[in-house]
N, C-alpha and C positions, 0 to 999 in steps of 0.2 A: 504494500500500500504506500502511495506517495504521502509524504508528510504535508502538514498544513502549509508550511512555508515553501515547499517545492511547488505546490499548486498555486500559491500566491505569486511567486516569481514567474511561473510559467504563463499565467494569465497576463501578466504585464508585458513580458517579452513577445507574446503572441499578438499584442496590440488590441486586446479585448477592452473596450472602453470602461466597462464596469470594474474590471480588474485594476486598470490604471487609476481610476477614480478612488477605489478603495485604499490603495497604497498611498495616494497623495492627499487623502482627505484632510489631514492636519498640516499640510505643507503650505507655504506661501504661494502667491500667484505665479511668481517667476519659476519656482520649482515645478509647479503643476504644468505650466506651459512647456517647459523643457521635456517633462516626462510624456506629455501628450503627443510628442512628435513620433513616438513609436506606433501610434495608430495609423499614420500614413505610410510608415516603412516597417511593418511587422516582421517578425521571425517565425519560421516554422519551428516549434519547440517539441522535441521528442524526448520522452523520458526513458532512461536506460531500464531495460527489463530486469527485475529482481535487483541484485546488488550491482548489476552492470558489469561490462567488461572492464578490467583494470585499466585505468587511465582515461576512461570515457566520461567520467564524472556522473552526476545525477541527471543532468539535462544536457541536451545537445541543441543549441540554437543555430538554425540554418537560414541563410538568405542568399540571394544571388551573388553578393559581393563579399560576404563574411560567413564564418563558421566558428563557433566557440563551444568547446566542451566546458561545462560548468559544474563545479562541486558546490553544493549548497550546505551551509552551516548556520546554526542558530544557537544563541546562548543568552543568558541573563548577564553575563560578564563581558566586558569590552575586549578582553584579551583571551585568545584561545590558542593553547600550545599543542603542537602536533607530536604525537607519540603512538607507538604501536600501530594499530590499524590505520589511524589517520595519517601517520607518517608514511606508511606503505602506499596509501592513496596518492599522496603528494609526489612521491618518487615515480609512481606509475604515470602520473600526468606529465611529468617532465619527460619521461621516456617517449610517450606517445606524441607529445608536442614536438620534440626534436625529430622523431621518425616521420611524422606527417606534415611538418611545417605548419603547425597550428599554434594558437595562443590559448592555452587553457586558462580558465578564470575561476576564482573563488567568489561566491556571493555570500556575504556574512550578514545575517539578520540579528540585530540586537533587540531583545524583547523588552517591552515596557517603556519605550521612548516615543515621544511625539515627533512629528515631522517625518523626514525620510529615514526610515530605520534600516535600510540596506546599504552596504558598502561593497564595492567591487575591487578586487585585486587580480593582478595577472601573475601567472607562473612564469618564471624566467626560463626560457628554453634556448637562449642564444639568439643569433641574428635572424630576423624574419624579413621577408621581402614584401613589396607591394603595400597595400593599405595597412596590413598588420604591422609592418615595419614602422609606419607612421604612428600607429596607435601605441606602440611600445614606449614612445616618448611622452605619452599623455596619461596612460593608465598606470597607477603605481604598482610596483611589485610587492610581494609579501615582505614586510619588514623583517629584520633579523635581531635575534637576542645578542647579548654580549659575546656569546660563544659562536656567533655567526650562523645560528640555526633559524630558518624561516618560521614565522608564526603569524597569527592573525591578530591585528590590533585595529579594532573598529574605528578608532579615532584617525588612523592614518590611511584609511581606504577612500576610494572615490564614491561620493554619493550616487545612488542609482539614477537619479534624475539627470545628473551631469553626464553619466555614462550613456544614457539613452539619447541625450542631446548630441553627444559626440558621434555615436555610431548611426544615428538616424537623420542627421542633417543632410540636405540634398547637396550633391556634388556641384561645385561651381566650376565646371570644366568648360572651356571654350567650344562652341559648336560652329558649324559652317555658317549658320544664320548670324551668330554674333560677330563672326569674323567679317562677314559681308557688310554688316552695319558699320563696323569700324572702318572698312575700306571706303564706304560711301561718305564718311565724315571727313576724310582727308581732302584738303584743298589742293588739288593737283595743279591748279593754275599758278599758285604760289611756287610750287615745286618746279614747274616748267620755267617760270620767270627766273628763278634762282639758277637753274641749270643753264639757261640762255645767257645770263650775265656772266657766268663763269667762263663760258665758251668765248665771249667777246673779249674778256680780259686775256685769255690765252692767245687769241688771234692777234691782239695788239702787241703782245710780247714777241710774237713771231715776226712781226713786220719790222 
């Protein structure tokens, strides 16, 4: 059976309006607007059957341009240390991330807080290409203890609404139409006059 929080996150990532509204009910207007962007660019969210394949996480969020294996954690404490089974899960996510060139994520739900109660962390798997490579500079990795061991610290994660805004904003890539508009705004008469004057100066120098 999926946990309550897995279902909660799944509804948000899938862009279900009621799910997004429920999670952002106590958020301010800016956070709500950011989170609502997922409704326009939702993910197909698949839950791993049973305990799931090692490294696949609890959920798999899929979209044409992105794919994230997500491990879901929840606690009443802001810090969660990995050991035993949870440490094995983390190691498996590193392995699969490197093997498949993916960015595994942790989604950490802190119980009993108002506002955005979810925080997102990425698992460090080395260099990634394309859009994932860009996202590595924005999404924080799991912090580390004094001994250098990764753990979850809710305070250091990326709020879910900011993550949704980051991965759901529309690409601002140039199109043929926009390039055509830019070409039409160029004053070619000025360019021609400039080129003509330069030729006259060159001719005078040759005489």
